[in-house]
C-alpha positions in Angstrom: 140.9 -144.6 -57.6 138.2 -142.6 -59.3 135.5 -141.5 -56.9 132.1 -140.2 -57.5 131.2 -137.7 -54.8 127.4 -138.2 -54.5 125.4 -135.5 -52.9 121.6 -135.4 -52.4 120.2 -131.9 -52.0 116.9 -130.5 -51.0 116.6 -126.7 -51.5 119.9 -126.1 -49.6 122.1 -124.5 -52.2 124.1 -122.6 -49.7 125.1 -125.8 -48.0 126.2 -127.3 -51.3 128.3 -124.3 -52.2 130.1 -124.5 -48.9 130.6 -128.3 -49.3 132.1 -127.9 -52.8 134.4 -125.2 -51.6 135.8 -127.7 -49.1 136.0 -130.4 -51.7 138.2 -128.1 -53.8 140.9 -128.4 -51.2 140.9 -132.2 -51.3 144.3 -133.8 -51.6 142.8 -136.7 -53.5 142.1 -135.1 -56.9 140.6 -138.1 -58.9 136.9 -137.5 -58.3 133.8 -136.0 -59.9 130.8 -134.5 -58.2 127.2 -135.5 -58.9 124.3 -133.8 -57.2 120.7 -135.0 -57.2 118.3 -132.2 -56.3 115.1 -133.4 -54.7 113.6 -130.0 -54.1 112.0 -129.3 -57.5 112.8 -127.2 -60.6 113.4 -123.9 -58.8 116.0 -125.4 -56.5 117.7 -127.1 -59.4 117.8 -123.9 -61.4 119.5 -122.2 -58.4 122.1 -124.9 -58.3 122.8 -124.6 -62.0 123.2 -120.8 -61.7 125.4 -120.8 -58.7 127.6 -123.9 -59.0 130.7 -124.2 -61.2 130.8 -126.8 -63.9 134.3 -127.7 -62.8 136.2 -127.2 -59.5 139.5 -125.5 -59.4 141.3 -128.9 -59.8 139.3 -129.7 -62.9 136.8 -132.1 -61.4 133.4 -132.0 -63.1 130.3 -131.0 -61.2 126.9 -132.2 -62.6 123.4 -131.7 -61.3 120.4 -133.9 -61.8 116.8 -132.9 -61.2 114.8 -135.7 -59.5 111.3 -136.2 -60.9 109.9 -135.7 -57.4 111.2 -135.8 -53.9 112.7 -139.3 -53.8 114.1 -139.1 -50.3 117.7 -139.7 -49.3 117.9 -143.3 -50.6 116.2 -142.4 -53.9 118.6 -139.5 -54.4 121.6 -141.6 -53.6 120.4 -144.2 -56.1 120.1 -141.6 -58.8 123.7 -140.5 -58.2 125.0 -144.1 -58.3 123.1 -144.7 -61.6 124.5 -141.5 -63.1 128.1 -142.4 -62.5 128.5 -146.1 -63.5 132.2 -145.8 -64.3 133.3 -144.8 -60.8 135.5 -147.1 -58.8 133.9 -146.0 -55.6 131.2 -143.6 -54.4 131.5 -141.1 -51.6 128.0 -140.4 -50.4 128.3 -137.1 -48.7 125.7 -134.9 -47.0 125.4 -131.3 -48.4 125.7 -129.9 -44.9 129.3 -131.2 -44.5 132.8 -129.8 -44.9 135.4 -132.5 -45.5 138.9 -131.8 -44.3 141.4 -131.7 -47.2 142.9 -135.2 -46.4 139.6 -136.9 -45.7 139.0 -138.5 -49.1 142.6 -139.6 -49.5 142.6 -141.3 -46.1 139.3 -143.0 -46.8 140.6 -144.2 -50.3 143.7 -145.5 -48.6 141.7 -147.5 -46.1 139.4 -148.8 -48.8 142.4 -149.9 -50.9 143.8 -152.0 -48.0 141.8 -155.0 -49.2 140.1 -156.0 -45.9 136.9 -153.9 -46.3 134.4 -152.9 -48.9 133.1 -149.6 -47.4 134.7 -147.0 -45.2 133.5 -144.5 -42.7 135.3 -141.6 -40.9 135.2 -139.3 -38.0 132.1 -137.0 -38.2 132.7 -133.8 -36.2 130.2 -131.3 -34.8 130.8 -127.5 -35.1 131.8 -127.4 -31.4 134.8 -129.6 -32.2 133.5 -132.8 -30.6 133.0 -136.1 -32.3 129.5 -136.7 -33.6 130.0 -140.4 -34.4 132.3 -142.9 -35.9 129.4 -145.0 -37.1 126.7 -147.0 -35.4 125.8 -150.3 -33.7 122.3 -151.6 -34.2 120.6 -153.1 -31.1 118.2 -155.5 -32.8 116.2 -156.5 -29.7 115.5 -152.9 -29.0 115.0 -151.7 -32.6 117.6 -149.0 -31.7 120.5 -147.4 -33.5 123.4 -146.4 -31.2 126.0 -144.0 -32.4 129.6 -144.8 -31.5 131.9 -142.2 -30.0 129.5 -139.3 -29.8 130.7 -136.4 -27.6 134.3 -137.6 -27.6 137.3 -135.4 -28.0 139.4 -135.5 -31.1 142.5 -135.7 -28.9 141.3 -138.9 -27.3 143.3 -142.0 -28.2 141.1 -144.6 -29.8 141.6 -148.0 -31.4 140.0 -147.9 -34.9 140.0 -151.7 -35.2 138.1 -152.0 -32.0 135.5 -149.6 -33.3 135.3 -151.5 -36.6 134.4 -154.6 -34.7 131.4 -152.8 -33.2 130.1 -151.3 -36.4 126.7 -152.4 -37.8 126.6 -149.4 -40.2 128.4 -146.3 -41.3 127.1 -142.8 -40.8 125.0 -141.8 -43.8 126.5 -138.3 -43.8 129.8 -139.6 -45.1 130.4 -143.1 -46.4 132.7 -144.4 -49.1 131.3 -147.4 -51.0 133.3 -149.7 -53.3 132.1 -151.1 -56.5 132.0 -154.7 -55.1 129.9 -153.4 -52.2 127.3 -151.9 -54.6 127.3 -154.9 -56.8 126.8 -157.2 -53.8 124.3 -155.2 -51.8 122.4 -153.5 -54.6 120.8 -150.0 -54.3 119.5 -148.4 -51.2 115.8 -149.1 -50.2 113.7 -146.2 -51.3 110.6 -147.2 -49.4 112.3 -145.9 -46.1 112.3 -142.4 -47.7 114.5 -140.9 -45.0 116.3 -142.3 -41.9 117.7 -145.8 -41.3 118.1 -146.5 -45.0 121.9 -146.5 -44.6 121.7 -148.8 -41.6 119.5 -151.3 -43.5 121.9 -151.1 -46.5 125.0 -152.0 -44.4 123.2 -154.6 -42.3 122.0 -156.2 -45.6 125.5 -155.9 -47.1 127.4 -157.4 -44.2 125.0 -160.3 -44.1 126.2 -161.0 -47.7 129.9 -160.9 -46.6 130.8 -157.2 -47.0 133.1 -155.7 -44.4 133.1 -152.2 -42.9 136.2 -150.2 -42.4 137.0 -146.9 -40.6 139.5 -144.1 -41.0 139.4 -142.1 -37.8 142.0 -139.7 -39.2 139.7 -138.7 -42.0 137.6 -135.9 -40.6 134.4 -134.4 -41.9 132.6 -131.5 -40.2 128.8 -132.0 -40.1 126.4 -129.2 -39.3 123.5 -131.7 -38.8 119.8 -131.3 -39.6 119.9 -128.3 -41.9 117.4 -130.0 -44.3 115.5 -132.5 -42.1 115.1 -130.6 -38.8 116.7 -133.3 -36.8 118.4 -131.1 -34.2 120.1 -132.2 -31.0 117.3 -130.4 -29.0 114.5 -132.9 -28.6 111.9 -130.1 -28.2 112.7 -128.6 -31.5 112.9 -131.7 -33.7 110.6 -131.6 -36.7 107.6 -133.8 -37.2 109.2 -135.4 -40.3 112.4 -136.3 -38.6 110.8 -137.9 -35.6 108.0 -139.7 -37.4 110.3 -141.3 -40.0 112.9 -142.3 -37.6 110.5 -144.1 -35.3 108.7 -145.7 -38.2 111.8 -146.9 -39.9 113.4 -148.5 -36.9 110.4 -150.8 -36.9 110.6 -151.3 -40.7 114.3 -152.2 -40.4 113.4 -154.8 -37.8 110.8 -156.2 -40.1 113.2 -156.4 -43.0 116.4 -157.5 -41.2 115.3 -159.2 -38.0 111.7 -160.3 -38.5 111.9 -162.9 -35.7 112.6 -160.2 -33.1 109.8 -157.9 -34.1 107.4 -159.0 -31.4 109.9 -158.1 -28.7 111.6 -155.2 -30.4 108.4 -153.2 -31.2 107.3 -152.9 -27.5 110.9 -152.1 -26.5 111.0 -149.4 -29.1 107.7 -148.0 -27.9 109.0 -147.7 -24.3 112.2 -146.1 -25.3 110.3 -143.6 -27.5 108.1 -142.6 -24.5 111.0 -142.2 -22.2 113.0 -140.2 -24.7 110.4 -137.4 -25.1 108.2 -137.6 -22.0 111.0 -137.1 -19.6 112.0 -133.9 -21.4 108.4 -132.7 -21.6 108.5 -132.8 -25.4 104.9 -133.8 -25.7 104.3 -132.6 -29.3 107.4 -134.6 -30.4 106.2 -137.6 -28.4 103.0 -137.5 -30.5 105.0 -137.4 -33.7 107.0 -140.4 -32.6 103.9 -142.4 -31.6 102.3 -141.9 -34.9 105.6 -143.0 -36.7 105.8 -146.0 -34.4 102.3 -147.0 -35.3 103.0 -146.6 -39.0 105.9 -149.0 -38.7 103.8 -151.5 -36.9 101.3 -151.2 -39.8 104.1 -151.6 -42.3 103.4 -148.2 -43.9 106.3 -147.2 -46.2 107.4 -144.4 -48.5 106.9 -140.6 -48.0 104.1 -139.7 -45.7 101.1 -138.0 -47.3 101.9 -134.8 -45.4 105.6 -134.8 -46.2 106.9 -131.7 -48.1 107.0 -132.2 -51.9 
């Protein structure tokens, strides 16, 4: 199975260099790498000067300069369009380090015939599980990660987790050709956050099935580009605003009949999340994002970095 490893960058060349070094150790060798740089000509020039044209195993590495900051979904769509001959696409965050067997195990799961997209175990640098994917609580307009904080030595049932999945984690997701042909491209009007959840919810409504390879492990450093750290008081304006806006937009798009109840529930959860931690500035960011979602405002905010 020929896989296009699709990476969206934003002025984070060091992350991409580290990610490619990990990919060179991959036991599945039939892949190419395509990188869409959203951060402008200077960032793209740095990639061109620092990245190899081929990895040690002979896999090609190409970079594409986006005409502007297209957001995560827009960058993914560029990568998909640039590699039309691929059998599958591994959308991979630049701030990740896949284990050598990760891609081979995900390809094996995808080839089993009972799923059209595959996730894996995302790990944090402290060695704990970040997530296996997520469940969307539609009445609360709330994404809930599955398995966060768990130990890698813990015995789990992958099939049980698969039954809970509404979406795969956007930092690492393997997408088949039939998935892409059925679901179409990602929605670019979300710009950043929740676009992968909307993609999978839309796809599963059309009959696509989500699989999981828990043995496939990918280390994720989290938030090196977006500022979405685990510390609520240090989260960036962009990460909070877009997340709170987009949970409302996803509800509009996928569960419109639940919006009248989900929007107030989302407001209450937002208030509790930041107020109880004394993160008043972040609460303000979230409230402005929530209001933008209620008003159905889409795309990149006017104040977002170019």
